[in-house]
C-alpha positions in Angstrom: 2.6 21.3 4.0 1.0 17.9 4.7 1.2 17.2 8.4 -1.2 14.3 8.7 0.8 12.4 11.3 1.6 15.3 13.5 -1.9 16.5 13.5 -3.3 13.0 14.2 -1.0 12.2 17.1 -1.6 15.6 18.5 -5.5 14.9 18.4 -5.1 11.5 20.1 -2.8 13.0 22.7 -5.3 15.7 23.6 -8.1 13.1 23.6 -6.1 11.2 26.2 -5.5 14.5 28.2 -1.8 13.9 27.8 0.7 16.6 27.8 3.8 16.7 25.6 5.9 16.1 28.6 4.0 12.9 29.5 4.3 11.8 25.8 7.9 12.5 25.9 8.4 10.4 29.1 6.5 7.5 27.6 8.0 7.6 24.2 11.6 8.6 25.1 11.5 11.4 22.6 12.2 15.0 23.6 9.4 17.5 24.1 10.8 19.9 21.5 11.0 17.2 18.9 7.3 16.0 19.6 6.1 19.7 19.4 8.0 20.2 16.1 6.4 17.0 14.6 2.9 18.1 15.7 3.3 21.5 14.1 4.7 20.1 10.9 8.2 21.5 11.0 10.1 18.4 11.7 10.0 15.1 9.9 9.7 11.8 11.6 11.4 8.4 11.2 9.5 5.1 11.3 11.2 4.2 14.6 10.0 7.5 16.2 6.5 7.0 14.9 6.4 3.5 16.5 7.5 5.0 19.8 4.7 7.6 19.7 2.1 5.0 18.7 3.1 2.8 21.5 3.2 5.7 24.0 -0.4 6.7 22.8 -1.7 3.1 22.9 -2.4 2.7 19.3 -1.1 0.7 16.2 1.0 2.5 13.8 -1.6 1.8 11.3 -3.8 4.2 13.1 -1.9 7.1 11.5 -2.6 6.0 7.8 -5.8 6.5 5.9 -7.3 3.4 4.1 -7.2 3.7 0.3 -10.6 4.2 -1.2 -12.5 1.7 -3.4 -10.3 -1.2 -2.6 -11.4 -4.7 -1.7 -8.3 -5.2 0.1 -7.9 -3.1 3.3 -4.6 -1.6 2.9 -3.2 1.7 4.1 -0.4 3.9 2.7 1.3 7.1 3.5 1.4 9.4 0.5 5.0 10.3 -0.5 5.4 13.8 0.5 8.0 16.4 1.5 6.6 16.2 4.9 7.8 12.5 5.3 11.0 12.1 3.4 12.4 9.5 5.7 10.1 6.5 4.9 7.0 5.2 3.1 4.6 2.7 5.1 2.1 0.6 3.6 -0.1 -1.6 5.8 -0.8 -5.0 4.6 -3.3 -5.6 7.3 -6.7 -7.0 6.5 -10.0 -5.7 7.9 -9.9 -7.4 11.4 -11.0 -5.7 14.5 -8.1 -7.1 16.9 -5.4 -8.5 14.7 -2.9 -10.5 16.4 -0.1 -9.2 14.1 0.4 -6.1 11.8 2.1 -6.8 8.5 3.5 -3.8 6.6 5.7 -2.9 3.7 8.2 -0.2 4.8 10.6 1.6 2.6 13.4 3.4 4.4 14.7 6.2 2.4 18.6 6.6 1.7 20.7 7.9 4.5 18.7 7.5 7.5 20.9 8.0 10.7 21.1 5.6 13.4 18.6 5.9 16.3 19.1 5.0 19.9 18.2 1.3 20.5 14.8 0.9 22.5 12.6 -1.9 23.5 8.8 -2.4 23.5 6.4 -5.2 23.9 5.7 -7.8 21.2 7.9 -9.4 18.4 9.2 -8.2 15.1 9.8 -10.1 12.0 11.8 -8.2 9.4 12.4 -9.4 5.9 14.7 -7.4 3.5 13.2 -7.3 0.0 15.7 -4.7 -1.4 18.8 -3.0 -0.2 20.9 -3.3 3.0 19.4 -2.9 6.4 21.7 -2.1 9.5 20.4 -3.8 12.6 21.5 -3.3 16.3 20.3 -5.9 18.8 21.5 -5.7 22.5 24.8 -4.1 21.4 25.4 -6.4 18.5 25.5 -4.8 15.0 24.7 -6.7 11.7 23.7 -6.0 8.2 20.9 -7.8 6.5 20.9 -8.2 2.7 18.0 -9.1 0.4 16.3 -12.3 1.2 17.6 -12.2 4.9 15.5 -11.9 7.9 15.4 -11.2 11.6 12.8 -12.4 14.2 13.1 -11.0 17.5 11.5 -10.4 21.0 11.0 -6.7 20.8 11.5 -6.4 24.6 15.3 -6.6 23.8 16.9 -3.1 23.0 17.1 -3.0 19.2 16.9 -0.5 16.3 17.1 -0.9 12.6 17.9 1.8 10.0 19.2 2.5 6.4 22.7 4.2 6.4 23.2 3.5 2.6 22.6 5.8 -0.4 19.8 3.5 -1.7 16.4 2.8 -0.2 15.8 -0.4 1.8 12.4 -2.1 1.2 11.2 -4.3 4.0 8.4 -6.7 4.9 7.7 -6.2 8.6 5.4 -8.2 10.8 4.9 -7.1 14.3 3.0 -7.5 17.4 2.8 -5.3 20.6 0.4 -4.4 23.4 -1.0 -1.4 21.3 -1.8 -3.5 18.2 
């Protein structure tokens, strides 16, 4: 079973001499869930991955290997049984300290709602295909193709796909870790 993300965040966590409990406190995710992801026995949503990346002080892009022999510096997560909830493709160039991170994200069908959370920065989300459910400070809305959202990420929010079809997004984000 491919456990690229779990192995990578465990390595970073240990480099930072951080316990699972400390990572749990910083990310808002349970110790048992984090342990299961590290060991490859639980899958992860994009929202959870973003929380882990922020807690570790790295960009979400850090978890994805660059594609070989490409003049365009892009990254993608190989579709695998290990990550059935989403596909992430970085659209970022080869900059040392980018001011924003563009990505193409495909949320697989039937993702369940996650608890709203906040983090540093801003998010711009543009729906390319499908229907995206968005919650922002207690207000719920559905975004359809060619509709977008631009928010201050310090406001409690979440977005997810509760439909039976994939949702494809263009996401541009900033935060203190990027």
